[in-house]
C-alpha positions as CSV (number, residue, x, y, z in Angstrom):
1,M,-3.5,4.8,-31.9
2,V,-4.5,7.7,-29.7
3,E,-2.9,11.0,-30.7
4,A,-1.3,13.6,-28.5
5,T,-2.0,17.2,-29.7
6,A,-0.9,20.6,-28.5
7,S,-4.4,22.3,-28.8
8,M,-5.0,22.7,-25.1
9,E,-7.3,25.2,-23.5
10,A,-6.1,27.0,-20.4
11,H,-8.1,25.7,-17.4
12,A,-7.5,26.4,-13.7
13,G,-5.7,23.4,-12.1
14,V,-4.8,21.8,-15.5
15,L,-1.2,20.9,-16.2
16,E,-0.5,22.0,-19.8
17,I,0.8,19.3,-22.1
18,E,4.0,21.3,-22.6
19,K,4.8,20.7,-18.9
20,I,4.1,17.0,-18.7
21,P,7.3,15.0,-18.3
22,F,8.1,12.1,-20.6
23,M,5.7,9.1,-19.9
24,N,4.0,10.6,-16.9
25,W,0.4,9.3,-17.0
26,G,1.5,7.3,-20.1
27,I,1.8,10.4,-22.4
28,I,4.4,10.7,-25.1
29,S,4.2,14.0,-27.0
30,R,6.5,16.2,-29.1
31,Y,7.1,18.2,-25.9
32,N,8.6,15.4,-23.8
33,F,10.0,12.8,-26.3
34,Y,13.7,12.6,-26.3
35,T,14.8,8.9,-26.9
36,F,13.2,5.7,-28.1
37,K,15.2,3.8,-25.5
38,N,12.8,4.8,-22.7
39,V,9.6,4.1,-24.6
40,P,7.6,1.3,-22.9
41,V,7.9,-1.9,-25.0
42,K,6.0,-5.2,-24.9
43,R,8.6,-7.7,-25.9
44,W,8.0,-11.4,-26.6
45,D,10.6,-14.0,-25.8
46,P,11.1,-15.9,-29.1
47,L,12.2,-19.0,-27.1
48,S,9.0,-19.3,-25.2
49,S,6.2,-17.9,-27.3
50,A,4.3,-19.0,-30.4
51,A,1.4,-17.9,-32.6
52,I,-2.1,-18.6,-31.4
53,E,-3.8,-21.3,-33.5
54,L,-7.5,-22.2,-33.8
55,H,-8.5,-25.6,-34.9
56,E,-11.9,-25.9,-36.4
57,Y,-13.4,-28.5,-38.8
58,G,-10.0,-30.0,-39.5
59,T,-8.4,-26.7,-40.4
60,T,-5.7,-24.9,-38.5
61,V,-5.9,-21.1,-38.5
62,R,-2.8,-19.1,-37.3
63,L,-3.8,-15.8,-35.8
64,P,-1.6,-12.6,-35.9
65,K,-1.4,-12.9,-32.1
66,Q,0.9,-14.8,-29.7
67,F,0.9,-16.5,-26.4
68,G,3.9,-17.2,-24.2
69,H,6.3,-15.1,-22.1
70,Y,6.6,-11.4,-22.6
71,S,7.9,-8.4,-20.6
72,Y,6.8,-4.8,-20.4
73,L,10.0,-2.8,-20.5
74,S,9.1,0.6,-18.9
75,P,12.0,2.6,-17.5
76,V,9.6,5.3,-16.1
77,R,8.5,2.8,-13.5
78,A,11.9,3.5,-11.8
79,S,10.8,7.0,-11.1
80,R,8.0,6.1,-8.7
81,S,8.5,6.7,-5.0
82,N,8.8,3.8,-2.6
83,Q,7.5,5.0,0.7
84,F,8.1,1.6,2.4
85,K,11.8,2.6,2.5
86,D,10.9,5.3,5.1
87,I,8.8,3.1,7.3
88,P,10.2,0.7,9.9
89,L,9.6,-3.0,9.1
90,D,6.3,-4.3,10.3
91,S,5.3,-0.9,11.8
92,K,1.9,0.6,11.2
93,C,1.5,4.1,9.8
94,T,-0.4,6.6,12.0
95,R,-3.3,8.6,10.7
96,E,-0.9,11.6,10.4
97,F,1.1,9.7,7.8
98,I,1.0,11.3,4.4
99,D,1.2,8.7,1.6
100,I,1.8,9.7,-2.0
101,F,-1.8,9.1,-3.0
102,K,-3.2,11.5,-0.4
103,A,-2.4,14.5,-2.6
104,T,-4.5,13.0,-5.4
105,V,-7.3,11.9,-3.1
106,D,-7.5,15.3,-1.3
107,A,-6.8,17.4,-4.5
108,R,-4.2,19.5,-2.7
109,E,-0.4,19.6,-2.4
110,Y,1.5,18.2,0.6
111,I,5.1,19.3,1.2
112,A,7.6,17.3,3.2
113,S,10.0,18.9,5.7
114,D,12.7,18.9,3.1
115,G,10.5,21.0,0.8
116,Q,9.7,18.2,-1.6
117,K,6.2,17.5,-2.8
118,I,4.6,14.3,-1.5
119,G,2.8,12.8,-4.4
120,D,1.0,14.9,-7.0
121,A,-2.2,16.8,-6.6
122,H,-2.6,16.6,-10.4
123,S,-4.3,13.5,-11.7
124,I,-6.3,12.0,-14.5
125,T,-9.2,10.8,-12.5
126,I,-11.3,8.2,-14.4
127,C,-14.0,7.7,-11.7
128,D,-15.1,9.3,-8.5
129,G,-16.7,6.2,-7.0
130,T,-18.6,5.0,-10.0
131,R,-19.2,8.4,-11.5
132,R,-17.1,8.8,-14.6
133,L,-14.9,11.9,-14.9
134,D,-11.8,12.2,-17.2
135,N,-11.7,10.2,-20.4
136,P,-9.2,7.3,-20.2
137,F,-7.3,8.9,-23.0
138,S,-7.3,12.4,-21.6
139,L,-4.1,14.5,-21.9
140,Q,-5.1,16.9,-19.1
141,P,-3.9,16.1,-15.6
142,R,-5.7,18.4,-13.3
143,I,-6.3,19.1,-9.6
144,R,-9.8,17.6,-9.3
145,P,-11.7,17.4,-6.1
146,T,-13.6,14.1,-5.5
147,Q,-16.0,13.1,-2.8
148,E,-16.8,9.3,-2.9
149,K,-15.3,6.6,-0.7
150,A,-12.9,5.4,-3.4
151,I,-11.5,6.9,-6.7
152,T,-9.8,5.4,-9.8
153,F,-7.2,7.3,-11.7
154,I,-4.4,6.8,-14.2
155,N,-1.1,5.6,-12.8
156,K,1.4,8.4,-13.1
157,Y,4.3,5.9,-13.6
158,P,2.7,3.2,-15.8
159,A,4.1,0.1,-17.5
160,M,2.4,1.2,-20.7
161,C,1.8,4.4,-22.7
162,R,-1.8,5.6,-23.4
163,V,-1.1,8.4,-26.0
164,V,1.6,8.9,-28.5
165,E,1.9,11.3,-31.5
166,P,1.7,9.5,-34.9
167,D,5.0,10.9,-36.1
168,I,6.8,9.8,-33.0
169,K,5.1,6.4,-33.1
170,D,6.4,5.9,-36.7
171,Y,9.9,6.9,-35.6
172,I,10.0,4.6,-32.6
173,E,8.8,1.6,-34.6
174,K,11.8,1.8,-36.9
175,F,13.9,0.6,-33.9
176,L,11.7,-2.4,-32.9
177,D,12.2,-5.9,-34.2
178,D,9.5,-8.5,-34.9
179,N,9.4,-9.5,-31.2
180,A,8.6,-6.1,-29.9
181,K,5.7,-3.5,-30.0
182,I,5.1,-0.2,-28.3
183,A,3.4,-1.1,-25.1
184,M,0.1,0.6,-25.6
185,G,-2.3,0.3,-22.7
186,V,-4.0,1.9,-19.7
187,N,-2.8,1.4,-16.1
188,L,-5.5,2.2,-13.6
189,L,-5.1,2.7,-9.9
190,S,-8.0,2.5,-7.4
191,T,-7.7,3.6,-3.8
192,P,-10.0,4.4,-0.9
193,R,-10.3,7.9,0.5
194,E,-9.9,6.5,4.0
195,Y,-6.4,5.4,4.9
196,G,-5.8,1.7,5.5
197,E,-3.1,-0.8,4.7
198,H,-5.0,-4.1,4.6
199,F,-8.5,-5.3,4.0
200,E,-9.1,-5.7,7.7
201,D,-8.2,-2.0,8.3
202,L,-11.2,-0.6,6.4
203,P,-15.0,-0.8,6.6
204,I,-16.7,-3.2,4.3
205,D,-18.6,-0.4,2.5
206,T,-15.2,1.3,1.7
207,I,-13.7,-1.9,0.3
208,A,-16.8,-2.5,-1.8
209,S,-16.6,1.1,-3.1
210,L,-13.0,0.4,-4.1
211,F,-13.9,-2.6,-6.1
212,Q,-16.9,-0.8,-7.7
213,S,-14.8,2.1,-8.7
214,M,-12.2,-0.2,-10.2
215,I,-14.8,-2.1,-12.2
216,E,-16.4,1.1,-13.5
217,G,-12.9,2.3,-14.6
218,I,-12.3,-0.9,-16.4
219,K,-15.7,-0.6,-18.2
220,Y,-14.9,3.0,-19.2
221,V,-11.5,2.1,-20.6
222,K,-13.0,-0.8,-22.6
223,E,-15.7,1.3,-24.1
224,E,-13.4,4.1,-25.1
225,S,-10.8,1.7,-26.5
226,N,-13.5,0.1,-28.6
227,K,-14.2,3.6,-30.1
228,H,-10.5,3.8,-31.1
229,G,-10.8,0.4,-32.8
230,M,-9.2,-1.7,-30.1
231,H,-11.3,-4.8,-29.2
232,F,-9.1,-7.7,-28.1
233,I,-8.2,-6.5,-24.6
234,P,-6.6,-8.6,-21.8
235,V,-7.3,-7.1,-18.4
236,S,-5.2,-7.9,-15.3
237,P,-6.6,-6.5,-12.0
238,F,-4.5,-7.1,-8.9
239,F,-3.5,-5.9,-5.4
240,N,0.1,-5.8,-4.2
241,I,-0.2,-5.6,-0.4
242,G,3.2,-4.9,1.1
243,S,6.7,-4.0,-0.1
244,K,7.8,-7.6,-0.5
245,V,5.2,-8.3,-3.2
246,G,5.8,-5.2,-5.3
247,G,3.9,-2.5,-3.3
248,S,5.5,0.9,-3.2
249,V,2.7,2.7,-1.2
250,P,1.4,1.5,2.1
251,R,-2.2,2.6,1.5
252,L,-4.3,-0.3,0.2
253,H,-4.9,0.1,-3.5
254,G,-5.8,-2.0,-6.5
255,Q,-4.2,-1.8,-10.0
256,V,-5.4,-2.8,-13.4
257,Y,-3.2,-3.4,-16.4
258,I,-5.3,-3.1,-19.6
259,D,-3.3,-4.3,-22.6
260,L,-4.2,-2.5,-25.8
261,V,-1.4,-3.9,-28.1
262,E,-3.8,-6.5,-29.5
263,N,-1.0,-9.0,-30.2
264,G,-1.8,-11.7,-27.7
265,H,-1.6,-12.8,-24.0
266,G,0.7,-14.7,-21.7
267,S,1.1,-18.4,-21.1
268,R,-0.9,-18.4,-17.9
269,M,-3.9,-16.9,-19.6
270,E,-3.5,-19.3,-22.6
271,N,-3.5,-22.3,-20.2
272,M,-6.6,-21.0,-18.4
273,L,-8.4,-20.4,-21.7
274,K,-7.5,-23.9,-22.9
275,A,-8.6,-25.5,-19.6
276,F,-11.9,-23.8,-19.7
277,A,-12.4,-24.6,-23.3
278,E,-11.9,-28.3,-22.4
279,M,-14.5,-27.9,-19.6
280,K,-17.0,-26.5,-22.0
281,R,-16.5,-29.5,-24.3
282,R,-17.2,-31.8,-21.4
283,G,-20.1,-29.6,-20.3
284,A,-18.9,-29.1,-16.8
285,C,-17.2,-26.1,-15.3
286,Q,-14.7,-27.1,-12.7
287,L,-15.5,-24.0,-10.5
288,C,-19.2,-24.6,-10.7
289,Q,-19.1,-28.3,-9.8
290,S,-15.9,-29.0,-7.8
291,K,-16.4,-30.1,-4.2
292,H,-12.7,-29.4,-3.6
293,E,-11.7,-32.9,-2.6
294,S,-15.0,-33.8,-1.0
295,G,-15.0,-30.5,1.0
296,T,-11.6,-31.1,2.6
297,R,-10.1,-28.1,0.8
298,A,-13.2,-25.9,1.1
299,I,-12.9,-23.3,3.8
300,V,-16.0,-21.1,3.6
301,V,-19.0,-21.4,1.4
302,S,-20.8,-18.1,1.7
303,E,-23.9,-16.8,0.0
304,H,-22.1,-15.9,-3.2
305,W,-18.5,-17.2,-3.0
306,V,-16.4,-20.2,-2.2
307,L,-13.1,-19.8,-0.4
308,F,-10.8,-22.9,-0.8
309,S,-7.1,-23.8,-0.6
310,S,-5.5,-24.3,-4.0
311,G,-4.9,-28.0,-4.8
312,S,-1.8,-27.1,-6.8
313,P,-0.5,-24.1,-4.8
314,I,2.1,-21.6,-6.1
315,R,3.2,-20.8,-2.6
316,N,2.3,-22.0,0.9
317,Y,-1.2,-20.9,2.0
318,H,-2.2,-20.1,-1.6
319,L,-6.0,-19.5,-1.4
320,R,-8.6,-19.1,-4.1
321,L,-12.0,-17.5,-4.2
322,A,-14.6,-18.1,-6.9
323,P,-18.3,-16.9,-7.2
324,R,-20.8,-19.7,-6.8
325,E,-22.6,-18.4,-9.9
326,H,-20.9,-18.8,-13.3
327,V,-19.5,-15.3,-13.8
328,E,-17.0,-14.7,-16.7
329,R,-15.8,-11.2,-16.1
330,I,-15.1,-8.9,-13.2
331,D,-17.7,-6.3,-14.5
332,D,-20.4,-9.0,-14.5
333,L,-20.3,-9.1,-10.7
334,T,-23.4,-7.7,-8.9
335,A,-23.4,-5.4,-5.9
336,P,-24.3,-8.2,-3.5
337,Q,-21.6,-10.4,-4.9
338,I,-19.0,-7.6,-4.5
339,R,-20.0,-6.9,-0.9
340,N,-20.0,-10.6,0.0
341,L,-16.5,-10.8,-1.6
342,C,-15.3,-7.9,0.5
343,L,-16.6,-9.6,3.7
344,L,-14.8,-12.8,2.8
345,L,-11.5,-11.0,1.9
346,Q,-11.6,-9.2,5.3
347,L,-12.3,-12.4,7.2
348,T,-9.7,-14.4,5.2
349,S,-7.0,-11.7,5.9
350,K,-7.8,-11.8,9.6
351,A,-7.6,-15.6,9.7
352,L,-4.2,-15.6,7.9
353,N,-2.9,-13.0,10.4
354,K,-4.0,-15.2,13.3
355,L,-2.1,-18.1,11.7
356,G,1.0,-16.0,11.5
357,V,1.1,-16.1,7.7
358,E,3.2,-13.5,5.9
359,R,1.2,-10.2,5.7
360,N,2.8,-9.2,2.4
361,R,0.3,-10.7,-0.1
362,N,-0.7,-10.6,-3.8
363,L,-4.4,-10.7,-4.8
364,I,-4.7,-11.6,-8.5
365,I,-8.1,-11.4,-10.2
366,N,-8.4,-13.7,-13.1
367,T,-11.0,-12.4,-15.6
368,K,-11.9,-13.2,-19.2
369,P,-10.3,-10.8,-21.7
370,Y,-12.6,-8.5,-23.7
371,G,-13.2,-9.5,-27.3
372,Y,-12.5,-13.2,-26.7
373,D,-15.1,-15.7,-27.6
374,S,-14.1,-18.0,-24.8
375,Y,-15.6,-19.9,-21.8
376,F,-14.4,-18.7,-18.4
377,H,-15.3,-18.5,-14.7
378,I,-13.7,-15.6,-12.8
379,F,-11.6,-16.5,-9.8
380,L,-9.2,-14.8,-7.4
381,D,-5.8,-16.0,-6.2
382,L,-4.6,-14.8,-2.8
383,I,-0.9,-15.6,-2.5
384,P,1.3,-14.8,0.5
385,F,4.9,-13.8,-0.1
386,E,7.7,-16.2,0.6
387,T,11.3,-16.6,-0.6
388,I,11.6,-19.3,-3.2
389,G,14.2,-20.1,-5.9
390,G,16.4,-22.7,-7.5
391,A,14.9,-25.8,-8.9
392,E,11.7,-25.1,-7.0
393,M,10.9,-22.6,-9.8
394,A,11.8,-24.9,-12.7
395,D,9.3,-24.9,-15.6
396,S,5.8,-24.0,-14.3
397,M,6.4,-26.2,-11.3
398,R,6.4,-25.1,-7.7
399,V,7.4,-26.9,-4.5
400,V,5.4,-26.1,-1.4
401,R,5.8,-27.5,2.1
402,T,2.2,-27.3,3.5
403,S,-0.5,-29.6,2.3
404,P,-3.6,-27.9,0.9
405,L,-5.7,-30.1,3.2
406,A,-3.8,-28.8,6.2
407,V,-4.1,-25.2,5.0
408,A,-7.9,-25.6,4.7
409,E,-8.2,-27.1,8.2
410,D,-6.0,-24.3,9.7
411,M,-8.0,-21.6,7.9
412,R,-11.4,-23.1,9.0
413,N,-10.1,-23.1,12.7
414,A,-8.7,-19.6,12.4
415,I,-11.9,-18.2,10.8
416,N,-14.0,-19.9,13.6
417,E,-11.8,-18.1,16.2
418,V,-12.0,-14.8,14.4
419,T,-15.8,-14.9,14.2
420,Q,-16.0,-15.6,17.9
421,E,-13.9,-12.6,18.8
422,P,-15.7,-9.4,19.9
423,D,-15.6,-6.5,17.5
């Protein structure tokens, strides 16, 4: 457990720990703690979770970890600003628009016409590009100038806490039952310096810098967590592009949830781990060898990536991207692979726009957890928003209306049109 202390030196631009509000940047200290009810909790649903079991040589071993459904309960998330409320639907922000990340990126305060601050110039900046700055467990938000095309910093209103004083931790845990733990973890946020709302709004070099900064931030958190004795670390990188899919800021940005509770992972990850374990037993990785229904679901086969329509989609126009080389974790990607991915994401986004597909989209990066001795192949899910409900969400089943084969054909045609258009 990382400890919060009051032994702070006075630095210009540093926000003293005594002034940090409860759970801002995931900090719980003696100066801001007031009730256990607002502490972030990772709570398992006892009706849909179970202990993880390993089966070797005829012996079953139950691990002190679970898989199944859990929730992060984090009231501080309600404090974050939602700038989409002030923007007309489907309108595009001008270059003069000041989003709440601009204060962090520019390391200066911006004041609205009503006298309220827009965002926060103080930040705990993990990486300026790929150059490491503040320690992931730092207690010192500061106004820190940066210069690279993208930066990675700690989310001010996270789903998890990074630091908590031992006495407070002991007090909180008295109120938790067997299904709950304090939600320890690091929530990263990566954003480009240049303003853009979608992948197609930004230069390829800028998008690549965003991914590289995110990846360096993940590596930094992993290394520092290992030093604190935390080794089994699920990592969830994602992009919420648009208000309908959970975005609260128009500026394109990626997030990473890094779970440090060390008590297990969700059902979806368990299913993926079991599926890849079965592939390993068969000696054939599905993503390395699949032809995607004899190529009928393949959309683009680039130098390093394959774009294809999901054969079992979660929503209509659910697309997947996977590296052609067997890569297990996001931080194993090379610079050429990252750049090629960015080109493909931009092309894919333009093609979806041409087809009139909803521009509110989630991009989920599925990567192998740290500390797991598992077989895996990284892949990305690009999922457009749509309203679904009722029996169409029963169990893990989804009902979609568009054939994956039709999606692939539509996308191939749209990409062909996009590539023929003048820049």
